[in-house]
N, C-alpha and C positions, 0 to 999 in steps of 0.2 A: 470506528477509528482506534479504539484500543487495541483491537485484535491486531490491525495492521501496524502498529507500532511495536507491539510484542513480538510479532512474527520477524519484524525487522531487526529488532535486538537479536532475536535468538538466531537468525541467519548470519548477521553480521560477527557475532561472538563465536559461531562455528566458523566462519571464515577465518577469522582472526588464528583461531586454533590450529587450523589446516595450515594457514601460513607459517605458523610457529614449528610444524612439522616439516615443511619445505625447507624453511631456513636451517632447522637442524641438519636435514640431508645436505646442506649445500655448505657446511662450516668449514670445509677445506678449501671452498672457492672464494673468489674475491668478495670483500666486503660490499663493494659497489653494488652487486648482485642482491645480496641480502637486504641492502637499504632499500632499493627499489620494491622488492617484496614487500617490505614493512610500509612502504609508501602506497601501495596498491591496498592493502589491508586496511589503512587509515581511511583511503577515500571510499572504501565499502560503507562505512558509516554515513556517507552522506549520499549513497546511490543506492536505494533500496530494489531487490530485486523484481518489486512491484512493478516498477518504473519500466524496467525492460520486458516483463510480461505484459505489461498493456500495451507497448510498441509493438510486442509481436502478434497481439489480437488485431491489431489494426492492418498488420502486413498480411494477415493470414489469407490463404486463398480458401475458397470455397469448394467442398468436396461433397460427393454424391453420397459417399459412404460414410459410416462414422469411426473415429477413433477409437481405439481400445478403452471403454470406460474403466478397466481395472487399472490399467496404466495410469491414467489421468486422475484417477481417483486418489493412487498411491502417492503419486507427485503432489496433488494438493495438500494430502495429509503431511507429507514429509517438509515441504513448503512453507506451509501455514498451520502450524499445529494449533495455533491459537483463534483461528477463525471460528465466528459464531456461525450456527446453524441458521438456516434460513427461518424456521419455526421451532421455538422452544416450548415444551408442553408443562414446565413446572419451574415455580419461582416462589420465593418468601418474601415477608417484609424486609428482612435483612437483606436479602438479594436486591430488592429495589433500593434500599440505601445505599448498597455498595455500588450500584451503577449510576446513581445521581450525585450523591454527595461526595464519596471518595475519589472519583477521577477530578472532579474540581479541585479537591484537597491537593491530589497529586500536581495538578497542572501549577497550582500556586507554589509549592514547593519547587518544582522544576524551575520555574520562572525566577524563583529567588536565588537557586543556586547559579542558574545562568548568569543572572545579573551581578551576583558577587565576583563569579570568575571574570568575568568581562571589565568589571569594574578594576580588579586587582591588576589585570594587564595593562589595562589604560593607564593605570597611575605610574606603572613600570616604563610603559612607554613614553610617557610624557616627561620623565624624569630622564630617560636617555636622550629624548629630543633637545631638552633643555641643555644638556652636556654638550651635545654636538653643534648646537647654535652659538653656543658661547664659547666654542673652540675655534681657534685659527686653523686655517687652511695652510698646509705647509708646501711651499711652492718650489722649494729646493732642498738641499742636502743628500746624505747618501740614503737617506730612507727611500725619497723619491726618485732619485735615479736608479736605485735598484728594483723600485717598484716600476718603472716604465719599460726597462729591459726584461723582466720577469714577464710582464703583460703580455709584450709580443712572442716572447717564447712559449707563454702558454696558450695562445691564441685567443685571448681576452680582446675584443676589439674595443670595448667600451673603457675610457679613460677613469680610472678609480680615484676618486678625491680621497686624499690623505688629511684628517685633521689631527691636531695635537691636542689632548686632551689632559687636564688636571684631574684624574679620575684614577680610583683604586682599582677598576675593572681591567680585565684582560683586553689585549688587544681584539678587535672582532669587526665584522662586517655587519653595518647596520642600514636597515633600508632593503625594499623589495624592488621596486622599479629602477630607482637610481641609488643605488648602494654606496656607501660612504665607509671607508676603512677609518675607523677610531685607534688612535696609536696613544698609548700612555706618554706623556711628556719624558719620564724617566727610563723607560724601557730601553732605548738604545744604549744606556750606560751601563746596563747589566748584561748586554749581548754582544758577540763579536759579530763581524760582517757576514761571516758564513752562517750564523745562528739568524741573524735578521732575514737573509735570504731564504732560509727554511720555514720561517714563519710567514713570511710574504708569500711563498709558493702555496703553502697550506690555507692561506685566506683568500687566495686567487682560485684556488680549487672549489672552494664554496661559491665564489662568484660565477664561475664557469658553469656550475651545475644547478645554480638557481636553489641552493639549500635553503635560503630565507623564505623564498615562496613557498616550499614544501613544509617548511616548520611552521607558517603563518596560518597555512591550511588546517594542520593537525592542532595548532592552537584552537581554531574555530572549532573542530571536533571535539575536543576536551571541554570547551565551554557547553557546547550542546548537549553532551554525554557526560556531564561532570560526574553523575553518579556510578558511571560504569567503570568499574576497576581495568578493565580491559584497555580502554582507551589511555588511560595514564601509563599502562605497562607497555603498549605499543610505544607512546611517546619516548619513554626510557630506551627502547631497543633503536629507534630511529636516531636519537642523539648519539648512541654508542656507534652504530654502525658507520653513521654519517662521518664521525671522526675519524674512524678507523680507515674509512674510505681514502680520507683526504691524507692521512699518514702515509697509506701507499702510493699516492702521488708524489707527495715529497720525496719519499726515499727512489722511486722509479726515475725521477727527473734529475737525480745526480747527487741529491744531499748525503752527506755522511750521515749513516743511523745513529751514531753514537753523539755527534754533535746536535742534531735534531731533538734527539730525546733529552738530552741535557738543556735545550732551549725551553722546552716544555717543562720541564722541572724548575727551571728557573723562573718563568712565568707563574706557576702554581706557587712558589715560596714568596713571591712580590705582590702577586695580584689576585682579586677575587672573580670568581667565575661570573659570565654575563647573565644577567636577572632574568633575561627572556630565551626561550627556545629559538625565536627567529633573529637572534643576534648570532651569528656563526662566529664562534672564537676558535680557541685553540685548545683549551681544556675540554674536559668531558667525563662521562661516567666511567667507571671501571679504570682508573689511571693505570694501575699496577699492570692490568692485562694490556694496556694500551702500550705501555713502554715494553713489554714484554715482545710484544708482536713487532715492534719497531726494531728492536735489538736482535730479532732473528731474521729481520730483513726478508721476511715471506710475506708478499702481498697475497699470497692465495694462488691458487691454479685458475686457468681461464675454464669456461663451461665447455665440456666436451659437447659433440655433436648429439649423444642421446639425452643429455639433461637439457639442451637447448630445445629439443624436439618435445621432451616432456613438459617443460614450461611454456611453450608455444600452444602445446595441445590443452593444458590446463587453461591458458588464456582464453582459448577459442570456446571451450565448456564454459566457463564463467560467464561470457556474453550469449553464446548460441542457446545455452541450457534454458534460461528464463525467456529469451525471445522464442524458442521452440516451443516450449510450454504454453505461451501465449497464442502460439499458432494453433497447436492442438486444442487447448480448450476453447478457443474463440469459434471455430468452425466443427469443434470435435463431434458434435450430433445433429446430423440432419434430421429434421421432422420427417421428411419422406422417406427414412431408411426403411428398408422390408420390413423390419419387425415392429415398426409403429403403424404400419397400414394394413388394414384387415382386407378381406377379398370384396369384390364389387356386391353391392345390393342384387337380389334376385330380379327385383323390380323396383325402379326408381322413376319419380317425376319431381321435376325442379321447376318451378313457376314464379314469376314475379308476385307478390301480394298486393291486394287490391289497396292502393293507397287512400281510398274512402272508408276501409275498416281498421279502426284505431283500436280493437279490442286487442286484451292479451290472452294469449292461449298457453296452456300447458304443455310441455311435451308428452307425447303418448308413444309409450314403449312396452305396452302389453302384448304377450304372445310374439308373434312375426312381425309386428308393425313397427315402424318409427316413422312418427308424423310430427311435424312442426309447422306451426305457421305464424306468420308476421313476426319472424326473428331476424334482427339485424345480421348481416353476414359476418361482421366481427365477434357479436355474440356466439355465434354458432361455432366459431374457431376457437373461442373461449374455452366453450363446453366440450368440443371434441378434444381438446389437448388439456383438458383440467387446468386451466391457468386461472390466475388471479392478476388484478391490476397491480403493479405496473409491468407483467411479464410478457405482455405483448406490445410490441412496438413497431412502427414503420407502417408502411401501406398507404395506398392513395386515400383520398378523402371519401370517395364513394364507397368503401369498405364500411364506413361507420353508417351510411344512409342507406344502403341496399338493404331491402328486406324481401326475404324469400319464403315460399311454401314449400314443403318437402314432403312427399307421400311415398314411402319406400316399403318395401317386404323383404323380409331376411329369410334365411332358411329356419325351420323350426327349430326351437330349442336354444337359438341364440342368445346369449347373455347381453346385460346392457353394456358390459365393457367391449364386447365382440361388435355391438352396433356402432358404437363410439368408433372403433377401429375403421368400420365401414364408411362412417361420415368422412374420417380422415382419407380414405381412399377416394371418396366421392369429391373432396376438397381439391384434392391432387389431380383428379382426371378430369372434372368439370371446370374448375376454376384455375388449373394450372398453377395451384398455391405451393409455394416453396418457401421454407422457413429454414432458419438455422438457430442453432441455440448458443447463447454467449453466458459467460459469468459476470455478472456486473455490480458495483458497488451502488445501491440505490437506497433513497430514504424510504424507513419504514416506520412504523407505531409499535410499541410495546403495550399491551393492557395490563395494567397492575392496579392494585388497591390503591383507592384514593384517600383512606384513612389509615393512620398507624397501627391503630387498633384492628384492622382486617375486618371490620364490620360491613356488612352490606347493605345497600340502600332498600327501601320499602318495594320497590319495583322489580328485583330479582329475589327470586325464590326457588326452592326446589321443585322440580316439576311434578305436577299432579298426575300427569300421563302415565302410563305402563307400558308405552311403547309407541312406536311410530305408526301413523294412521295411513295405510296404503291403498284405502279407497279411491278409484278413479276420480279425478278432479274435473268437473265440467269447465267450459269456456267463463271468462271473467271479463269484466270491462270496469273502466274507472268508475263508471255510476252504480257498479254493484259489487261492493268490496267483498270478497269470499272471508270466511270465517279463518281463525288462525288454528289450524289442525295441528295434532300431534306431530313432531318431527318437522314441522314448517317454519320457516323464517320471513319475514318481509320486512320492507321499509321504504320511506321515501325522504330525501333530503328535505322536502317542504314539511316535515313536522312529527314523523313517527317512525319507530321501530319497535317490532314484536316478534318473540320467537316462543315455540312450544316444545318440549323435551329436545333441548339442544345441549350439547357439551360446550364449554367455554372455548375449546379447541376450534369447533365447528362455527360458533358464532362469530369469533374473531376473525378467522379466516373468511368464511363465506358470508357474514351477515354484516360485521362492521367495515371488513376491509374494502369490499365494493361501494359501501357509503362514504368512506372517507378517501377513496381514490389511492389507496396504499395498502400494501401486505402489513397485517397486523398479527404480531407474535402474542400468544397467550402466555403471559408469566405471572398468573394469579396463582396457579398451582391448584385451582380448584376442580374437584372431581366429581363425576356424577352429572346429571340431566338438570336443566332448569328451565324455569318460564320466566319472560321478562316483558316489560312495556315501558317505554321511553316515549314521550310527548314534548315536544317544545315548540315555540312560535314558528309559523311557517315562513316569515320573512328574515329567517336567520341565513340563509343561503346567499353565497357570494352572488354577484350580479352576473348575467350572462346566461345564455341557455346551455352552454356547455362547461360552465364552470365547475372544476374539480373539487372534490371535498365538501365539507359543510361550514357553517359558520360558527362563531363562539358559542351561541345559545345551544349548539347539539352538544358540543364539548360539556357545558355545564351541566345540561340535563342528564348525562351519561354519568357525570360525578355525582350527582345530588341524589338521582332516583335509582342508580345502580351500586352506588359505592365504588365504582371504578373510574379509572381515567386512563387516557393514552399518553405516552411520552414519546419523544423523536428517538429514532435509532437510525442507524446506517449498517447495512450487511450485505454480504452475497446472496444474489437470487440469480436463479435460471432465468433468462432472459429470451423469450422468442422473437426473432427479428422477421418480419415479412420482406424476403428477398425479393419476391415476385408475386403477383396475383393478376389475373387477366378477367377482365368483364365478360360474361357471356351474354348471347341474346337470348332472352327467356321471353316465354307467352305469359300472358295474364291468366 
């Protein structure tokens, strides 16, 4: 989750910087264009690219070939530089502290800032609401008459209510859904009729373009990202360009530039600026620059066709880029691509296993042999593609229950990796297996030290083995448990785990992960090979024959006996989805 937030902040910051460059390039054009660009930059903070990418992954088509891994890897690095790898091999006790205590502290600090920001604006909003509720509605007079005439000329269909307030704040439009024009009681005494018209045209421009709604949205952005300087800077740019766009509307609709500028200066001398950005008033940031722009009577040039095309292309790229990336990464690798499948076996026999035989048999892969007995089809897929839970999803229920025997011969000298490639070919040819690979955010575990002093438990020790025992292993059964040999790990959810001459990486991924039903990342930083034994009460497993994971007694035993513990994580994982598989008729 931390990585996702960091990526979103990084992407939104870069997007804001690119918007600033676009605004600079359009400085000679109309302020309304630049205002819309800043609105888009504000909205980007509310719309992570990850949402568009996820949408693209759901819309993606399934392809037989694979998208370029180099291209997608480069895009992944560029778009998500803070993504955590699926498996990490080193961590320290300080790193564990950072991943547990610091995020909680950061969330608390963020929540405090978020609450203070909202509370401050809520107090100001309440004060303005009180002023308006206590102010009488003006039903007649020159201000109302001019307002109704100008509404019709400006194309505003909503009849704006005008209230007269005993307030020192400037005139402004308050409210989002049903805006109200707040008019200081003494303002008309300081302005001529033509100046009143200019101020009213300015306020109607805010209403017509729904500026208060845009300002309220950005106020929410500022509350959520109160710690980010760019959102406050964007807020200033929005206010500046908003007022300059309204100034251009006033002058274009026939108001004298000098008269309008004088009315703004008069209001600035007599009244205070509105306390909230979502109250569209008359004054604003950089008053000197605004007055100069009004007196020059230069609203800016309209966008030429090339610049319109450039902005349209950029808008398409902003949306289509993440969506297209989702399409590429969702179906970018087909498990049946030519480079993942080996040649067919020289000779192969696939039969259903005798259900009366419940023995567990090891894989036999010596010489030119490949023999497996009593193996579930899903487990065969797991081994063929070197997957770990929860990397294989989908498929009909019989894939979990179907047990097969395979007796195959390869060409002389074939390596184990080449034999597994032949198994992938067998699955594709015999069972019509079709997989696609996606990147998903899935729950994981991290293996860390249980104690602050990093001491190990009594049942975890440096290995006494000098290497892996590669002697062929005969058949085993539940009634005759084999010894734990060097290089072997085994376990049962009903009460035990043991390993000899294993690294923490291998045990976390290959031993503990299948037991817990999730990927486990080794964050202990322990190097070398270890022996371990863990025992716990057999009744601690959750109820049900297919229950995932283990009970609390298992986790307690790992902590007490090994000095290690597992912590919740979420991270990106390559997940293989069974798109299609067909049940074949097999002989016993």
